[in-house]
C-alpha positions as CSV (number, residue, x, y, z in Angstrom):
1,M,19.3,-48.4,58.9
2,L,20.9,-45.8,60.9
3,V,19.6,-41.6,61.2
4,P,22.8,-39.9,62.2
5,L,21.9,-36.0,63.3
6,Y,24.7,-34.7,65.3
7,R,25.3,-30.6,66.0
8,D,28.0,-28.7,64.8
9,S,29.9,-26.1,66.2
10,E,27.8,-23.2,65.3
11,G,25.0,-25.7,67.2
12,D,23.1,-26.3,64.2
13,L,21.4,-29.9,63.7
14,R,22.9,-31.5,60.5
15,I,21.7,-35.0,59.2
16,V,23.9,-37.4,58.3
17,L,23.2,-38.5,54.7
18,I,24.8,-40.6,51.9
19,R,25.3,-41.3,48.2
20,R,25.8,-44.8,46.7
21,G,28.6,-45.4,44.6
22,E,26.7,-45.8,41.3
23,G,26.5,-49.0,40.5
24,G,23.7,-51.1,42.0
25,L,20.2,-50.8,42.1
26,H,20.0,-47.7,44.2
27,G,23.5,-46.4,42.7
28,G,23.7,-42.6,43.4
29,Q,20.6,-42.1,45.2
30,L,21.1,-40.4,48.3
31,A,19.9,-42.4,51.8
32,F,21.2,-43.0,55.5
33,P,23.4,-45.5,56.3
34,G,22.0,-49.3,56.8
35,G,21.7,-52.6,54.2
36,K,20.9,-56.0,54.2
37,R,20.5,-57.7,57.2
38,D,23.2,-60.5,57.7
39,P,22.8,-63.2,59.6
40,G,25.1,-61.8,62.5
41,D,22.7,-59.5,62.9
42,A,21.1,-60.3,66.5
43,T,18.1,-57.3,65.4
44,M,18.1,-55.2,63.0
45,L,19.3,-52.4,65.8
46,D,22.5,-54.7,65.5
47,T,22.4,-54.4,61.0
48,A,21.9,-50.3,61.4
49,L,25.0,-50.5,63.9
50,R,27.1,-53.1,62.0
51,E,25.9,-50.7,58.8
52,V,26.6,-47.8,59.2
53,A,30.5,-49.1,60.6
54,E,30.8,-50.7,57.6
55,E,29.7,-47.4,55.3
56,I,30.8,-44.3,57.2
57,G,33.0,-45.8,59.8
58,L,31.0,-45.0,63.0
59,A,32.3,-47.1,65.7
60,R,29.2,-47.4,68.3
61,G,31.2,-45.9,70.5
62,V,29.9,-42.7,69.5
63,I,26.1,-43.4,68.5
64,D,23.5,-42.6,71.4
65,V,20.3,-44.4,69.9
66,I,17.6,-42.6,70.7
67,A,14.2,-44.3,69.3
68,A,13.5,-46.5,66.6
69,L,11.4,-45.1,63.7
70,E,8.1,-46.9,62.3
71,P,9.1,-49.7,60.1
72,F,7.9,-49.9,56.5
73,E,8.5,-51.3,52.8
74,T,9.5,-50.0,49.9
75,R,7.6,-49.5,47.1
76,T,9.4,-50.7,44.4
77,T,11.6,-53.1,45.9
78,G,9.3,-54.8,48.6
79,Y,12.1,-54.1,51.2
80,R,11.2,-53.7,55.1
81,I,13.5,-50.9,56.5
82,H,14.0,-50.2,60.3
83,P,15.1,-47.4,61.3
84,F,16.2,-46.1,64.4
85,L,17.3,-42.2,64.8
86,A,20.5,-41.7,66.6
87,R,23.0,-38.5,67.9
88,V,26.3,-39.4,66.8
89,E,29.3,-37.9,67.5
90,R,31.3,-36.9,64.4
91,P,34.4,-38.0,63.5
92,K,37.3,-35.6,62.1
93,T,37.2,-37.2,58.9
94,W,34.5,-39.7,57.3
95,N,35.9,-43.5,57.1
96,V,33.8,-44.8,53.9
97,A,33.3,-47.7,52.2
98,V,34.6,-46.4,48.5
99,A,33.0,-49.5,47.1
100,E,29.4,-48.7,48.6
101,V,29.5,-44.8,49.4
102,A,30.6,-41.5,47.0
103,E,30.3,-39.7,49.6
104,V,29.5,-39.0,52.8
105,L,26.8,-35.1,52.7
106,E,25.7,-32.9,56.1
107,P,23.2,-30.7,55.4
108,P,21.9,-28.4,58.0
109,L,18.2,-29.0,59.3
110,A,17.2,-25.4,57.4
111,A,18.2,-27.3,54.3
112,F,14.8,-29.5,53.9
113,G,13.3,-25.4,54.5
114,P,9.5,-25.4,52.2
115,G,12.0,-24.1,49.0
116,S,14.0,-27.6,49.0
117,H,10.8,-29.6,48.7
118,A,9.5,-29.9,45.2
119,T,7.1,-32.5,43.6
120,E,7.5,-33.9,40.0
121,E,6.2,-36.6,37.6
122,W,8.7,-39.3,36.8
123,Q,8.5,-41.9,34.7
124,L,10.4,-44.9,36.8
125,K,11.5,-48.8,34.8
126,G,9.4,-50.6,35.2
127,W,6.5,-48.6,36.0
128,P,3.4,-48.5,33.4
129,R,3.0,-45.0,34.1
130,P,4.6,-41.8,35.2
131,Y,4.7,-41.8,39.3
132,T,4.7,-38.1,41.1
133,I,7.4,-38.4,43.0
134,S,8.4,-35.9,46.4
135,Y,11.6,-34.6,46.8
136,Y,14.4,-32.3,48.7
137,R,16.9,-30.6,47.3
138,I,20.3,-31.2,48.3
139,G,22.5,-28.7,45.9
140,E,23.0,-30.7,43.1
141,H,20.9,-33.9,44.5
142,Q,17.5,-34.6,44.9
143,L,16.4,-36.7,47.8
144,W,13.3,-38.9,47.0
145,G,12.0,-43.1,47.5
146,A,12.8,-44.7,51.2
147,T,14.8,-41.7,52.4
148,Y,12.6,-39.2,51.8
149,R,9.4,-41.6,53.1
150,I,11.9,-41.7,56.9
151,L,13.0,-37.7,56.3
152,H,9.5,-35.7,55.5
153,P,7.3,-36.7,59.1
154,L,10.3,-36.5,60.8
155,L,12.3,-33.3,59.7
156,P,8.8,-31.1,62.0
157,R,9.5,-33.7,65.0
158,L,12.8,-32.4,65.5
159,V,11.8,-28.6,64.9
160,A,9.4,-29.1,67.6
161,G,12.3,-30.5,70.0
162,E,11.1,-34.1,70.5
163,W,13.6,-35.5,70.8
164,E,16.8,-33.9,73.4
165,L,19.9,-33.3,70.2
């Protein structure tokens, strides 16, 4: 999974997210571009780079991988996610795989301030009791789950300028 970031013309740091298409297990959810490893992928980074090219059209030549973030397993599906932080050059238009991606969102880092963070009790399908979910409100969407688990601890590091972006 790639965590793509870029600076806009005003110098603001923006985070590239996708809203998945409505079908499938994670339909409609906000996510970073990424997916399952193919047999031809030599490494998890190769998987992330292939997936970002397939889903939103970012070519390897406009991606500068900055860091491998801590891998983790998802709570509901048991997938092992290997996120990579990357500085990217934003294309003039996103070339999305319409079968997988409903839209590309590019919120500025400031959109993830304290007012956008919330916690609620949700009844997840297949779970015996309500579950406390933390999420960020991004426009009309809620960013939660694995994407939240990557982004939440990353935000203070980005604000502190841990990497040159």
